[in-house]
C-alpha positions as CSV (number, residue, x, y, z in Angstrom):
1,M,3.1,-44.3,-10.9
2,G,5.2,-41.0,-9.6
3,T,3.9,-38.1,-8.0
4,L,3.9,-34.6,-8.9
5,T,5.8,-32.3,-6.8
6,L,4.7,-28.5,-6.9
7,Q,7.1,-26.1,-5.7
8,R,6.5,-22.8,-5.1
9,Q,8.3,-19.6,-6.7
10,H,9.2,-17.1,-4.2
11,L,10.0,-13.6,-4.9
12,P,13.5,-12.2,-3.6
13,F,12.7,-10.7,-0.3
14,W,14.8,-7.7,-0.3
15,P,13.7,-6.2,-3.9
16,T,10.2,-7.1,-3.2
17,V,10.5,-4.8,0.0
18,A,12.3,-2.0,-2.0
19,L,9.9,-2.2,-4.6
20,A,6.9,-2.3,-1.8
21,V,8.4,0.8,0.0
22,A,9.0,2.7,-3.5
23,A,5.3,2.3,-4.5
24,W,3.8,3.0,-0.7
25,L,6.0,6.5,-0.9
26,V,5.0,7.2,-4.4
27,A,1.0,6.8,-3.2
28,W,2.1,8.7,0.0
29,F,3.4,11.7,-1.9
30,L,0.6,11.8,-4.6
31,A,-2.0,11.8,-2.4
32,W,-2.2,15.7,-1.9
33,P,-1.7,16.6,-5.4
34,L,-4.2,13.7,-6.7
35,S,-7.1,15.2,-4.0
36,Q,-6.4,18.4,-5.2
37,W,-6.8,17.6,-9.2
38,V,-9.9,15.3,-8.4
39,T,-11.5,18.0,-6.3
40,F,-10.7,21.3,-8.5
41,D,-9.9,20.2,-11.7
42,L,-12.1,17.1,-12.1
43,L,-15.2,17.8,-10.4
44,G,-15.0,21.6,-10.8
45,L,-15.3,22.7,-7.4
46,Q,-14.0,26.0,-6.1
47,E,-11.1,26.4,-4.3
48,G,-11.4,28.2,-1.0
49,S,-15.2,26.8,-0.6
50,P,-16.0,24.9,2.2
51,V,-17.4,22.1,0.4
52,G,-14.3,22.1,-1.8
53,E,-11.9,22.2,0.8
54,A,-13.4,19.3,3.1
55,L,-13.9,16.7,-0.1
56,A,-10.1,17.5,-0.7
57,F,-8.9,16.9,2.5
58,F,-11.1,13.9,2.8
59,L,-9.5,12.4,-0.5
60,Y,-6.2,13.6,0.9
61,D,-6.7,12.1,4.2
62,V,-8.5,9.0,3.9
63,P,-5.5,7.2,1.3
64,K,-3.2,8.3,3.9
65,V,-4.8,6.7,6.8
66,L,-5.1,3.7,4.9
67,L,-1.6,3.8,3.9
68,L,-0.4,4.1,7.4
69,L,-2.6,1.3,8.3
70,L,-1.3,-1.2,5.8
71,G,2.3,0.0,6.7
72,I,1.3,-0.5,10.5
73,V,-0.1,-3.9,9.7
74,T,2.5,-5.0,7.3
75,V,5.2,-4.5,9.6
76,Q,3.5,-5.9,12.6
77,V,2.9,-9.3,11.0
78,R,6.3,-9.6,9.7
79,V,7.7,-8.8,12.8
80,S,5.6,-11.1,14.9
81,T,5.6,-13.9,12.7
82,P,8.1,-16.8,13.1
83,P,10.2,-17.5,10.3
84,P,9.1,-20.8,8.4
85,T,10.2,-24.2,9.4
86,Y,10.4,-26.4,6.2
87,V,10.3,-30.2,7.1
88,H,11.9,-32.3,4.0
89,W,10.9,-36.1,4.4
90,R,13.2,-38.5,2.8
């Protein structure tokens, strides 16, 4: 009876990083127009009103802070984690 060997498929590192950075930048630059659209067009709040401006700022700032935290944590984990060592038994 034989044993079943499973091999993990690894995504290429640099294309994955490039795709993640591109997605991060798209999300970063879409935060402001998207918050304006949701607040004033979708919800119909008036521009210049305290509630409308507060909600627009909240919808802009929360994703921005979360994106910054995601970036910082991702870089920190990548920097502080040692490279994997693979042991091949023969």
